[in-house]
N, C-alpha and C positions, 0 to 999 in steps of 0.2 A: 393533294393528294400522291400518290404511289405508284407507278406502274411495273409490274409486273411482266418481267421476260419468261418467256414460254418455252425460246429456242434459244439452248445457251449459245449459239451458231451467229443469231442475230445481234451482233453487239452494234452500238452505235458508236459515231466518230468521236463524240467525247469520252464514251466509254476505253474505245483506243486508244486515246491519246494519254489516261489514264492510267492505263495497263502498261503503257510502254515505260511509266517513271518519271512522269515530266516533274518538273520539281515545281514545285510552289511560286506563282512565277502573275506579274503582273500583266494579265491579258490585253485589260482598262484598267484606264485610271492612269493619274496623272505621277508625276516622280516624285513629288514632292510626299504625297499622302502617303499612310503607311497602311499597309497589307493587312485582312483581319489577320488571327492569330486563333489557329481550329487546337485551343488546348486539348484535350479527348472527345471522344466518342464511346458512348456504350450503353449496354443493356439499364432498365433505371431495375434496380436488383429487388423490390419487391413486385416487381409486373414486367416479368423478362421481355414479355413482345414488345412494347413500348423504349424508343430510342431517344437516348441523348445525347445532346451535342451542346458542347460548350466555347464557347468565342468570342473572344477581344478584339476592339477595333478600335480608332479616335473619330470614328465614327458610328452610328447606328447602320446595324446589316438591315441590307435590302432585299437580300435574295440569302440559303441556305437551299445546297442539295445536294442530298446524300447518297451513294452507290453502296446498295449490297452486294456484298462478293461473295460468293462459297469458299470460304478456307479451305477446302476439300480439293475443288477443282478451279481454281481463282476465274471463276464464271461466274459473270455477272445476274443477280435475277431480279432487281429489282434499284426501281430509281426513286428516290421520296422526294417531292416538288417541297416548296416554300411553303406553299399555302399546307399544307400537311404540317406543319410547327406550328408549335403557339409556347409563346415566353414565358420559363417555369418559375424562372427567378433572375435577378437581377436586373440590368437593362437590356435594352436594345442594343449599346455599344458591350456592352458586359456582362454577356448572362447565360442562365443554360437554357437552351431550347428541349423541348421534347416534342415526337408526335401525337397528334391531336387522339387517334385509336391506335391501337397492338398493329404491329402491321404482318400479313397476311402473305406468308412466307413458302412455297414451295414444301418446303421438308424442317426436320427438324435439325440442329446443327451449330456450329460457329460459323460466324459471318466477320470477314473482314468490313469496313466502316472507310466510304473514300470520300470528304469531304469538298466541295465548294462551295465559298464564304464569297459575298459582295458587299462592301458597304456604302454608305450615300456618295459615298467621294467619288465612287466606281471603281475603289480598288478590290482588286480579285484575290484569292489566293483559293491553289485548290492541292490540299493534304492525302494523298495516295495513303498513310498509314495514324489515318485519326484513331482509329480503335478499333472494337470488335464488338460483337452483336454476342449475348447469349441467347439462342433461341432454342430455350430449352423448357422441358415441363418442369413446376415445381411441385417437391414431394410438399403433400398436407396432410395432417391426422387430423380425424373429427373422431370426436365422443371416446378419447382414451382414458380408460380409468379400469381402475384396481380394485378385486371384488373385497377390500380391506383396507385398512388403511393404518391397523394397528395389529402388530405380530407378539405371539406367547413361546415360550419355550418349545409349547406343545405343538405349534401352529406356525411353521415359518414359510410354508406355500403361500403366493400370492397370485393369484388368476391377472394376466389383465387381458384386457377386449378393445377396440376400437377398431378402425375404417383408414384406411390408408387413401387417398383419393391425388388423380393429379391437376393441378391449373394449365391448362397450356397456353401457351401465351399468344396464339394469333386470337382466341377467344375471351381469356379470361377463363374459359368453361370448367367448371369442376366435375371432372370421371375417377370413377372408383379406378383403381390401378390392379387389375386381376390376375394373381400366380406372381406376387414380384413382392421378396424379403425383407422379410420384418424383425430388426435386433430389438429385443426384448434387454434394456442395459438395466442394471444395480450398481449405484453409487458409481457409474458413467462403466462399468465393464458391460460388454456383452456377456448375459448368464443365458441366457438362449437364442433359437433364432427362429422363424414362423414365416409360412406362404399367406400371400392371403388368398379371399376365393373368388370368386366368379364377380362379388359387388364390390370387392375390395376389404371385407369383414377380414382379421384376425383375432386368433385367442391364443393364449398360451399361458406359463407356467415357469415360475423362475423361486428359487429358495433364495431369502433375504433371513442375515442372520446380524443385521446392526442396525439402527437407526439412521435408514438413509436415503437415496430418490431411488424409484422407479419411473423410466422413461420409455417411449418406443421410437426408435429412430430410424429409419432409411438409410443406406450408404448406398455408394459408390456399387453399380450392380453391371458386369459387363456385360450379359446379357438383356439390360435397357441402358443402354450408353446414354440417350437423353433424358432421362430424369435424375434431377440436380437433390441434392444431400438436402434433408427434413428429420425434425423432431420433433414431439410431441412436447407439452410442457409437462414439466416433472410433477410429482406426487411423493412427496415426503412419509416415508410409513417410520411411525412410531413402534415406539417398544414396550409391552407394560409386563414389567417385571418380576420374578418369583421375590417376595420379603423375605425376609430373612432376621431371623435376632439373636442374639449373646444376652444368655443368663447365668449369672456367679453362684456357684454351689459353695465355693468357698473364696474369701473370706464372705460371709452371708450377710455381715453387719459392720458396723463401724467398731474398729477392736483399739484397744489400745498396747505397745509392745516396749522392749526394755530396747535401746541401741544395742544389733547383734543379733537379734532373735531372729531366725527363719520364720517365713510365710507359705504356706500353700496356696496356690490359685490353681483354681478351677474353674471349666468356666466352659459351657453346652452351646453350640449352633444349633440353632433347629432353622427350616424351611416354611413356610405354608403351604397346604397342600387344603383339597378340599374337602379331606379326614381333620383336619386340624394342622394342628405344628409339630413336626416327625424330627428327628433329629437328621444333620445335615453333612455326609460324609463326603470328604474326598475334595473337602472346600481349604486353602490355605490362607493364612495370615502372621500373626505375629499379636507377642504382649509387650507392652510398656510399663514402666513405673512411672508416676508423673509428680513429681512433689507440688504440696500445694500452694508453697509461694516462688512464685519466681517462675522461670522457665525450663529449668532441670528434670534430665528425664534419663531415664536407663529401660537399656534394653533387657530385657528379660529372657525373649524366645523366641522363636518359629516353628509353627507347627502344620500338619496338615488332619482336618479330621478324620476320626478311624468312622467306626459303624454305628459308636453313640454320642458322634459327635461332637466330640470332649477335647479339651485339651489341658493340663496339667505341668503346673513348672512350679519349681518353690525357689525365692527369694529373699533376700535380706537386706530389706528398705533402710535406706542409713540418714534419712528423714519424713517426717506426716505427706502424707501422699495417698494417691489414689493407684490402681489396678486398671489400666485402661487393654479391653481386646478387640483388636480388630481382623476382618476378613475382609478380600476385595477379590472376585473370581474373573480370571480369562474371558468368560463368556458374560456378553451382555447383557442376557437376559437373567443376570444371578443379581439383585440388589448387595452395595456391601451393609454391612453391619459393621455398629460398634457401639460398647458399654466400658463404662468406667464401674468397677466395683466401689462398695462402702470406705470409706476413709480410714484408710490405716496410722494411728499417733505413737510414733517412735518417740522416747524419753529416753533423755543420757542422763546416768547417775551423777550424783552429784554425794559426797559423803566429808562429813568432815574426821580431820588424821588425829586432831587433838585438840583438849578443851584443859584449861583450868580455871577456877573460883577461890580466890585466897583474900583474906581479911587484912588490911593496910594496918598500919600503925597507930593510923590516923582515925579513922574505926571505919572507913569504908572499904569495899569491894575491887579486886583489882582483876578484872578477867581477860581470855587471853587464847587462842588457838589458832587453826592451822583448818583450812575448808580446800578437799581435791574437784576435780572433775574427771577421771577417769577415762571418758569416752574420745578424747580428742576439742572436742569444742569447749569454748569459758562464755560465761555471760558480760555482755561489757559494763552490766550493774550487776555489783554484788553485795547486796545487802544482807547484812548480817541481822536476826533480833535476837538480842539482850533478854530474857525472860526468867521470871525469878516465881516459886510457889512457898506456899509454908509449910506444906500438905507433901509435896510429889507428885502430885493428881491435876490441880487445877492452876492453871499459870498465865502470869501477865507480861505482859510486853512493857520492860522499863525504858530499852531506850534499842536505838537501832543506828549500826556501824555499818563501817562498807569494808571488804576485804579486797586487798591487793595482794599483788604479786609480789612475792620475796626469795622467790630465787627456791625456795623448798618447798614451794604451797600458797595459796593464796591466805595471808595473814592477818587478822582482825587483831583490837584490845579495845575497852572500857575500862573507867574509872565510875563507879556507881557509890554517891554518896548516902549518908544517911540509909540503910539499907540493913534491914531488919536481919536475922538468922536465918535460914532455913535453907530450899534447894535450889539452883542454878543450872541453865542450860544457853546453849545458841541452837538456832533455828534458820535454815536458808527455807524461803517458800519457792514452792513449784512456780516457777516464768518457763514461758516460751516451754521449750522442747528439755527444758530440765526438771525433775524430778525433785519433791522436799527432801532435804537432808536434818537428822536434828542431832549436835553433840551427848556425849554421854553426861548423865547428872551430875553436878558436885553436887554434897551437902557442907553449906559452910555455917561455923556456930559463932560467939559474940568474939 
């Protein structure tokens, strides 16, 4: 049990000794025994009216007595006897003891706890600063709910309703906390502060501008100093984004161009509305040209869309690829969008700079020539087909030879045997990024 002292002046002999600061001593027991060690004393955090005391000793405890002293006045207000405690964890020689019932103290506030402990060997300790008891009301939120869990660009207001109650430490009873401040937090920052009514109900509206949690919080208020911090569970608020899309006007379909040729790029950004898709003004982004092979890319430019939602650039691609346009808004309510254009195939020139075919003395035909690639790249393999035609219209490949760098071009030659008179030419077939090339036609007689 525990005793409450109604009169502050009526302090017993034991309390008087405690208040004079008597050090931990063995009032009784053997000199060889180890006195109990009072490690700490405090409120149970989830049940503020319950006192817990941690004690260890070399033998089981046989008595615990706690003196509850007002921190403000230093007057003892209650004594908690051994039979009011129960072992909550550990052992009787090394454990944590809880009061079986919450303490019934005369007032809310902070209390110092002074503990006497005696073990089975008769060793006794008096600890005048064992800890403190936080005899406060715990703030408890009930039924906190926002009126929406998803917002959009036109509906960003969220109303939060709930009830604030207090759990009294002496009885654990929940009572409405009337006329108390409640903070409505958005992403852990207070956006609005409201007050509870007579039943502890509250209601308020906050503006939410991102996908963040919303929460009701009770923070310390000097007008109600004995109510501790409390918070509701947070509710995540999602965002329904405005859909956006890009459409290419140019190039509208796949194209093949020569190396060095300029391409005009035009694309329109649109946003979805209840009336359908409409041009989206004032959105920023950029355009890249991405190579079809590898990871090469080139910046084409940056833009902010006008009233027509368009972005227009010119670019000279150096290799086959696609244009990629992308936009991203700082406004989280606007969905990003990107799109790739149809493919642009870039072909580099190839050209025969010389070709000859002459009758050899032994009756065959000797052909030779040079092939050039003026746009800077050269194929790794350069097959040249030597072709023959009797009428200059229908061609047959007689042999294929390789062209190799000679210092003045990529030279090739071949000797043809048992060849009739007619027309001769050299042909390089289109391969990879290179266009086809055909030499001049040479007529050879007998």
